[in-house]
C-alpha positions in Angstrom: -8.1 -34.2 -87.0 -5.6 -33.5 -84.6 -2.6 -35.6 -84.5 0.1 -34.7 -81.2 3.5 -34.8 -82.2 6.4 -35.6 -80.0 10.0 -33.9 -80.8 12.6 -33.9 -79.2 12.4 -37.6 -77.9 15.3 -40.2 -77.2 14.7 -43.6 -76.2 15.7 -44.4 -73.0 14.0 -40.6 -71.9 12.0 -41.0 -69.1 10.2 -38.1 -70.0 9.7 -39.9 -73.5 8.0 -42.2 -71.7 5.7 -40.0 -69.7 4.4 -38.0 -72.6 3.1 -41.5 -74.5 1.7 -42.2 -71.0 0.2 -39.0 -71.2 -1.4 -39.2 -74.4 -2.3 -42.2 -73.8 -4.1 -41.0 -70.4 -6.0 -38.0 -72.5 -7.3 -39.7 -75.5 -4.7 -38.4 -77.7 -4.0 -39.1 -81.3 0.3 -39.2 -81.1 1.9 -39.7 -84.8 3.8 -42.7 -85.1 7.4 -40.8 -85.8 8.7 -38.6 -83.5 11.4 -36.7 -84.0 14.1 -37.4 -82.3 16.7 -34.4 -80.3 19.9 -34.5 -82.7 22.3 -31.9 -83.2 21.8 -31.7 -86.5 18.1 -29.9 -85.9 19.7 -27.5 -83.8 23.0 -26.8 -86.1 20.1 -25.7 -89.4 18.5 -22.8 -88.6 21.9 -21.2 -87.0 23.6 -22.8 -90.8 20.2 -20.8 -92.7 19.8 -24.3 -94.3 17.0 -27.2 -93.7 18.3 -30.7 -92.2 18.1 -32.2 -95.8 21.4 -30.0 -97.0 23.6 -30.3 -94.2 24.9 -34.1 -95.2 25.7 -37.3 -94.3 25.6 -36.7 -90.2 22.1 -35.2 -90.5 20.6 -37.9 -92.4 18.6 -39.2 -89.9 17.4 -35.9 -89.2 16.0 -35.8 -92.7 14.7 -39.4 -92.7 12.6 -38.5 -89.4 10.8 -35.6 -91.5 10.6 -37.4 -94.4 8.6 -39.5 -92.5 6.6 -37.4 -90.7 5.5 -35.4 -93.2 4.6 -38.7 -94.6 2.1 -40.2 -92.2 1.0 -37.0 -92.0 0.5 -34.8 -95.0 -0.6 -38.3 -96.9 -1.8 -36.9 -99.8 0.8 -34.9 -100.9 3.4 -36.8 -103.4 6.8 -35.8 -103.0 9.1 -35.3 -99.6 10.3 -32.2 -98.6 13.7 -33.6 -98.8 12.5 -34.4 -102.7 10.9 -31.5 -103.3 14.2 -29.7 -102.2 16.4 -31.6 -104.2 13.9 -30.7 -107.9 14.4 -27.1 -106.4 18.4 -27.7 -106.8 18.6 -29.7 -109.9 16.0 -26.3 -111.5 18.5 -23.9 -110.0 21.7 -26.0 -111.9 19.7 -25.8 -115.2 
């Protein structure tokens, strides 16, 4: 089962509304969780990091990624942020 994920979306962007309409017309399944256009998503690769590690300003981006993983991979018990936190704790021990 394939699901399209809208990325780089904005709530009031006309292009976002057009993409949702086009997906509906084409009868494409869309994930309920879109990935919003956020600076943290652009910053993470340049910093050699993940959005979960960029601090408070990236919390919204990290939450969206966690929600998307939970939605499209419901059999996964842990979110990416929980896995990274475990890895971090194991390195400290």
